[in-house]
TIRONU-780780 format. One record per residue (C-alpha): residue number from 1; x, z, y. Coordinates in Angstrom, 2 decimals, m for minus. Layout:
PT   i    east      up   north
PT NUM       X       Z       Y
...
END
This chain:
PT   i    east      up   north
PT   1    4.84   75.39    9.81
PT   2    5.26   72.20   11.82
PT   3    7.35   72.42   14.99
PT   4    5.74   69.26   16.38
PT   5    3.56   69.61   19.45
PT   6   m0.12   68.85   18.88
PT   7   m0.88   65.13   18.77
PT   8   m3.02   65.44   21.89
PT   9   m0.05   66.91   23.73
PT  10    2.21   64.02   22.68
PT  11   m0.15   61.08   23.13
PT  12   m1.69   60.25   26.47
PT  13   m5.07   58.54   26.64
PT  14   m4.78   55.15   28.32
PT  15   m7.34   52.96   30.02
PT  16   m8.76   50.19   27.89
PT  17   m7.55   46.77   28.99
PT  18   m9.97   44.37   30.60
PT  19  m11.30   42.02   27.92
PT  20  m11.07   38.43   29.05
PT  21  m10.54   35.19   27.16
PT  22  m11.80   31.65   27.84
PT  23  m13.19   31.25   24.30
PT  24  m15.30   34.39   24.53
PT  25  m18.68   34.28   26.24
PT  26  m19.44   37.94   25.67
PT  27  m17.63   41.08   24.57
PT  28  m19.66   44.01   23.28
PT  29  m19.63   46.88   20.83
PT  30  m20.93   46.30   17.32
PT  31  m24.11   47.72   15.85
PT  32  m25.02   48.16   12.21
PT  33  m27.28   45.12   12.55
PT  34  m24.16   43.03   13.22
PT  35  m22.81   43.68    9.72
PT  36  m23.88   40.27    8.29
PT  37  m22.34   38.37   11.24
PT  38  m19.14   40.41   11.01
PT  39  m19.00   39.76    7.27
PT  40  m19.30   36.00    7.83
PT  41  m16.42   36.13   10.30
PT  42  m14.36   38.30    7.95
PT  43  m14.94   35.95    5.03
PT  44  m13.68   33.05    7.14
PT  45  m10.50   35.05    7.75
PT  46  m10.25   36.04    4.08
PT  47  m10.24   32.41    2.97
PT  48   m7.01   31.85    4.92
PT  49   m5.31   35.25    4.87
PT  50   m5.85   36.23    1.22
PT  51   m7.77   33.45   m0.55
PT  52   m8.04   35.27   m3.89
PT  53  m10.39   38.02   m2.71
PT  54  m13.15   38.40   m0.18
PT  55  m14.82   41.15    1.82
PT  56  m18.33   42.10    0.64
PT  57  m21.09   42.98    3.06
PT  58  m21.26   46.45    1.54
PT  59  m17.71   47.22    2.67
PT  60  m18.51   46.24    6.25
PT  61  m21.70   48.33    6.20
PT  62  m19.75   51.32    4.86
PT  63  m17.19   51.02    7.64
PT  64  m19.77   50.70   10.39
PT  65  m22.02   53.46    9.08
PT  66  m19.33   56.11    8.57
PT  67  m20.32   59.25   10.48
PT  68  m16.91   59.68   12.11
PT  69  m17.03   56.19   13.67
PT  70  m18.61   55.86   17.12
PT  71  m19.71   52.24   17.14
PT  72  m20.19   52.20   20.91
PT  73  m16.57   53.22   21.51
PT  74  m14.62   52.28   18.37
PT  75  m15.76   48.69   17.79
PT  76  m15.58   45.44   19.71
PT  77  m17.08   42.00   19.08
PT  78  m16.05   38.73   20.70
PT  79  m18.93   36.24   20.76
PT  80  m18.44   32.51   21.21
PT  81  m20.64   30.00   22.99
PT  82  m22.97   29.72   19.98
PT  83  m23.34   33.48   19.71
PT  84  m21.26   33.76   16.54
PT  85  m18.59   36.42   16.08
PT  86  m15.21   34.78   16.70
PT  87  m13.22   38.04   16.59
PT  88  m13.97   41.66   15.85
PT  89  m12.16   44.96   15.71
PT  90  m12.67   48.49   14.42
PT  91  m10.44   51.39   15.46
PT  92  m10.94   54.17   12.90
PT  93   m9.50   57.69   13.26
PT  94   m9.31   58.94    9.67
PT  95  m10.94   62.33    9.07
PT  96   m8.42   63.14    6.31
PT  97   m5.45   64.80    8.03
PT  98   m3.29   66.86    5.70
PT  99    0.17   65.51    6.51
PT 100   m0.44   62.75    9.07
PT 101   m3.03   61.72   11.65
PT 102   m3.80   58.06   11.04
PT 103   m5.77   55.48   12.97
PT 104   m6.64   52.32   11.05
PT 105   m7.04   49.05   12.95
PT 106   m9.12   46.45   11.13
PT 107  m10.67   43.12   12.05
PT 108   m9.16   39.90   13.39
PT 109   m9.84   36.42   14.71
PT 110  m11.58   33.66   12.77
PT 111   m9.16   30.83   11.93
PT 112  m10.82   28.23   14.15
PT 113  m10.06   30.34   17.23
PT 114   m6.48   31.35   16.39
PT 115   m3.40   30.29   18.28
PT 116   m5.01   30.75   21.70
PT 117   m4.07   34.35   22.50
PT 118   m7.34   35.94   21.41
PT 119   m5.58   38.07   18.80
PT 120   m3.31   39.56   21.46
PT 121   m6.30   40.53   23.59
PT 122   m8.09   42.11   20.63
PT 123   m5.05   44.03   19.35
PT 124   m4.18   45.35   22.81
PT 125   m7.71   46.77   23.08
PT 126   m7.48   48.36   19.63
PT 127   m4.08   49.93   20.31
PT 128   m5.36   51.43   23.55
PT 129   m8.49   52.76   21.86
PT 130   m6.31   54.18   19.10
PT 131   m4.26   56.09   21.65
PT 132   m7.46   57.47   23.17
PT 133   m8.53   58.74   19.76
PT 134   m5.16   60.31   19.00
PT 135   m5.23   62.02   22.38
PT 136   m8.15   64.13   21.11
PT 137   m6.39   65.44   17.99
PT 138   m5.14   69.06   17.86
PT 139   m3.12   68.74   14.64
PT 140    0.63   69.41   14.78
PT 141    1.40   66.44   12.56
PT 142    3.04   63.03   12.75
PT 143    0.64   60.35   13.99
PT 144    0.50   56.61   13.92
PT 145   m1.62   53.53   14.41
PT 146   m1.57   51.26   11.36
PT 147   m2.67   47.85   10.15
PT 148   m2.76   46.57    6.56
PT 149   m2.01   42.87    6.14
PT 150   m1.52   40.47    3.26
PT 151    1.93   38.90    3.43
PT 152    0.26   35.48    3.42
PT 153   m1.21   36.33    6.82
PT 154    1.99   35.39    8.60
PT 155    0.36   34.99   12.02
PT 156   m1.15   38.46   11.79
PT 157    2.18   39.98   10.80
PT 158    3.96   38.23   13.67
PT 159    1.30   39.40   16.14
PT 160    1.57   43.02   14.96
PT 161    5.35   43.00   15.15
PT 162    5.30   41.57   18.68
PT 163    3.04   44.48   19.62
PT 164    5.61   46.99   18.33
PT 165    4.28   47.74   14.85
PT 166    6.89   47.65   12.09
PT 167    6.71   47.29    8.31
PT 168    6.56   50.66    6.56
PT 169    5.58   49.90    2.97
PT 170    4.83   47.06    0.59
PT 171    2.06   47.00   m2.01
PT 172    1.90   44.65   m4.96
PT 173   m1.31   43.12   m6.32
PT 174   m1.18   42.76  m10.10
PT 175   m3.50   41.50  m12.80
PT 176   m3.64   41.81  m16.58
PT 177   m5.01   38.94  m18.65
PT 178   m7.22   40.41  m21.36
PT 179   m6.73   37.38  m23.59
PT 180   m3.53   39.15  m24.69
PT 181   m4.04   42.06  m27.09
PT 182   m4.20   45.59  m25.69
PT 183   m1.45   47.79  m27.04
PT 184   m2.44   50.94  m28.92
PT 185   m1.47   54.00  m26.88
PT 186   m1.83   57.50  m28.32
PT 187   m4.06   59.95  m26.48
PT 188   m2.14   63.20  m25.88
PT 189   m3.09   66.26  m27.89
PT 190   m5.78   68.33  m26.27
PT 191   m6.97   65.42  m24.11
PT 192  m10.08   63.27  m24.45
PT 193  m10.73   59.98  m22.66
PT 194  m14.38   59.68  m21.61
PT 195  m16.38   57.33  m19.41
PT 196  m17.02   58.50  m15.86
PT 197  m20.45   59.97  m15.13
PT 198  m22.06   60.61  m11.76
PT 199  m22.17   64.38  m12.28
PT 200  m18.35   64.40  m12.16
PT 201  m18.13   62.77   m8.72
PT 202  m16.91   65.85   m6.84
PT 203  m14.57   66.89   m9.65
PT 204  m13.09   63.41   m9.60
PT 205  m12.61   63.56   m5.82
PT 206  m10.77   66.89   m6.13
PT 207   m8.58   65.45   m8.90
PT 208   m7.88   62.37   m6.80
PT 209   m6.79   64.46   m3.84
PT 210   m4.47   66.56   m6.00
PT 211   m2.90   63.59   m7.73
PT 212   m2.34   61.64   m4.51
PT 213   m0.85   64.49   m2.46
PT 214    2.66   63.12   m2.97
PT 215    1.73   59.44   m2.59
PT 216    3.07   57.71    0.51
PT 217    0.57   57.57    3.36
PT 218   m2.26   59.11    1.35
PT 219   m4.54   61.70    2.95
PT 220   m7.37   63.66    1.30
PT 221  m10.45   61.60    0.53
PT 222  m13.45   63.05    2.35
PT 223  m16.85   63.54    0.65
PT 224  m18.66   60.88    2.66
PT 225  m16.19   58.06    2.00
PT 226  m15.82   59.14   m1.62
PT 227  m19.56   58.89   m2.14
PT 228  m19.56   55.44   m0.55
PT 229  m17.03   54.45   m3.21
PT 230  m18.49   56.03   m6.37
PT 231  m22.08   55.44   m5.22
PT 232  m21.50   51.86   m4.15
PT 233  m23.10   48.72   m5.50
PT 234  m19.89   47.47   m7.08
PT 235  m18.73   50.72   m8.69
PT 236  m18.70   50.52  m12.50
PT 237  m18.95   53.93  m14.19
PT 238  m19.00   52.26  m17.61
PT 239  m15.51   50.85  m17.01
PT 240  m14.17   53.91  m15.19
PT 241  m12.41   56.49  m17.33
PT 242  m11.60   60.20  m17.13
PT 243   m9.03   62.19  m19.07
PT 244  m10.33   65.72  m19.65
PT 245   m8.99   68.80  m21.39
PT 246  m10.85   70.99  m23.88
PT 247  m12.66   72.78  m21.06
PT 248  m13.75   69.54  m19.43
PT 249  m11.34   69.71  m16.51
PT 250  m10.31   66.32  m15.18
PT 251   m6.61   65.71  m15.75
PT 252   m6.58   62.02  m14.91
PT 253   m8.87   59.20  m13.84
PT 254   m9.16   55.44  m13.37
PT 255  m12.14   54.36  m11.29
PT 256  m13.19   50.71  m11.25
PT 257  m15.30   48.25   m9.32
PT 258  m16.51   44.77  m10.14
PT 259  m17.16   42.34   m7.27
PT 260  m18.74   39.16   m8.66
PT 261  m18.31   37.21   m5.41
PT 262  m14.54   37.38   m5.97
PT 263  m14.78   35.51   m9.26
PT 264  m15.01   32.03   m7.75
PT 265  m12.07   32.45   m5.39
PT 266   m9.95   34.17   m8.05
PT 267  m10.74   31.66  m10.73
PT 268  m11.53   34.37  m13.29
PT 269  m13.80   37.37  m13.83
PT 270  m12.33   40.84  m13.43
PT 271  m12.61   44.53  m12.81
PT 272  m10.56   46.23  m10.11
PT 273   m8.95   49.66  m10.52
PT 274   m9.49   51.27   m7.13
PT 275   m7.71   54.52   m7.96
PT 276   m5.73   55.72  m10.96
PT 277   m3.94   59.04  m11.07
PT 278   m3.02   62.18  m12.97
PT 279   m3.19   65.67  m11.47
PT 280    0.28   67.00  m10.86
PT 281    0.18   69.79  m13.44
PT 282   m0.63   67.28  m16.21
PT 283    1.99   64.63  m15.48
PT 284    4.57   63.61  m18.05
PT 285    2.20   63.89  m21.02
PT 286    1.32   60.20  m21.41
PT 287   m2.14   60.54  m19.86
PT 288   m1.88   57.57  m17.48
PT 289   m1.11   54.99  m20.21
PT 290   m4.00   56.32  m22.30
PT 291   m6.45   56.02  m19.40
PT 292   m5.19   52.54  m18.55
PT 293   m5.60   51.42  m22.15
PT 294   m9.21   52.65  m22.09
PT 295   m9.93   50.66  m18.91
PT 296   m8.45   47.50  m20.40
PT 297  m10.57   47.83  m23.52
PT 298  m13.74   48.70  m21.62
PT 299  m13.28   45.72  m19.32
PT 300  m12.64   43.38  m22.24
PT 301  m15.70   44.81  m23.97
PT 302  m17.77   44.00  m20.89
PT 303  m16.79   40.35  m21.25
PT 304  m14.52   40.24  m18.20
PT 305  m11.26   38.31  m18.30
PT 306   m8.77   40.41  m16.32
PT 307   m8.08   43.79  m14.75
PT 308   m6.71   43.78  m11.19
PT 309   m5.05   46.56   m9.16
PT 310   m2.73   47.23   m6.24
PT 311    0.32   49.46   m6.52
PT 312    2.76   50.98   m4.05
PT 313    5.87   48.96   m4.81
PT 314    8.18   51.89   m4.04
PT 315    6.06   54.66   m5.60
PT 316    8.25   57.43   m7.04
PT 317    5.65   58.10   m9.77
PT 318    6.79   55.06  m11.74
PT 319    3.39   53.40  m11.47
PT 320    4.85   49.91  m11.09
PT 321    6.74   50.28  m14.38
PT 322    3.64   51.62  m16.13
PT 323    1.64   48.56  m15.16
PT 324    4.40   46.13  m16.05
PT 325    4.73   47.72  m19.51
PT 326    0.96   47.39  m19.93
PT 327    1.12   43.64  m19.33
PT 328    0.26   43.41  m15.63
PT 329    1.99   40.70  m13.61
PT 330    2.42   40.51   m9.84
PT 331    0.32   37.99   m7.94
PT 332    0.73   38.79   m4.22
PT 333    1.83   41.50   m1.81
PT 334    0.46   43.28    1.23
PT 335    2.10   45.55    3.75
PT 336    1.32   48.44    6.04
PT 337    2.67   48.04    9.56
PT 338    2.52   50.93   11.99
PT 339    3.63   52.38   15.30
PT 340    4.46   56.08   15.63
PT 341    3.09   58.10   18.52
END
């Protein structure tokens, strides 16, 4: 049992700073109706910070409509003279809390308004709101505020580090060109690789949570967010694969999305493996390579040119080596920066 005091006994709620900046005509909380305007602002940031992928409207809607997010308290918009969103922020206390209480800070400043101190104002507000959220948590667990940033977003990284957040982990983006042949990989005895079907959604979530229990920073996926993923517009059950035993139990999985609006900025068509894992009792049997092979072939069969994924660079599961052996090559990196409280 943890000897840590409860998070709410360690973290004091602080007053939110006064929001003031000469470029901002109005500050206010977001509403769901703001999702298109936020998406436009986010896409402007994407084009500079990670120009090979973009944020779809659906992702913004999912974030804003999550039941654990209080839009009136957890979001902030900065509106310019023309009424457009010039900066936005979401402070999200994750409902999954098995080994750590985590608050995710997302958003940013559109490139045309950077370099004027607006990012500092926004981040200070988010950090204070994050402390307020942590001050409500009874769990006796470590806690932190975290931001995920592409390494190409050098101004964002510098801003976060000046605010006291430090680099905790690196993640590598990789892609596999399907013009090269897919290696034959044997399927282990007693295992079948089958396409995902909607009736296995909850079983897949349970398998995901088991397989990711020992992954750095991972917390259990909750039913609502899981359904947003597997029920989303871009989810591709025909490309997603399950490894099952003779009784139909899920031993491993690779779940994929396809986001056509990424194709132009990437310069190729692709699927994206959002999660790939093997339940802990079934590891070491060659299930992961067999699932990955099935995804590669299904994606090629769908007429797409590459498979893309992100991997924890320091993962002890050997995932990086698995992908390299399967023909994936690194394209960029991102990092998680955090501050412990």
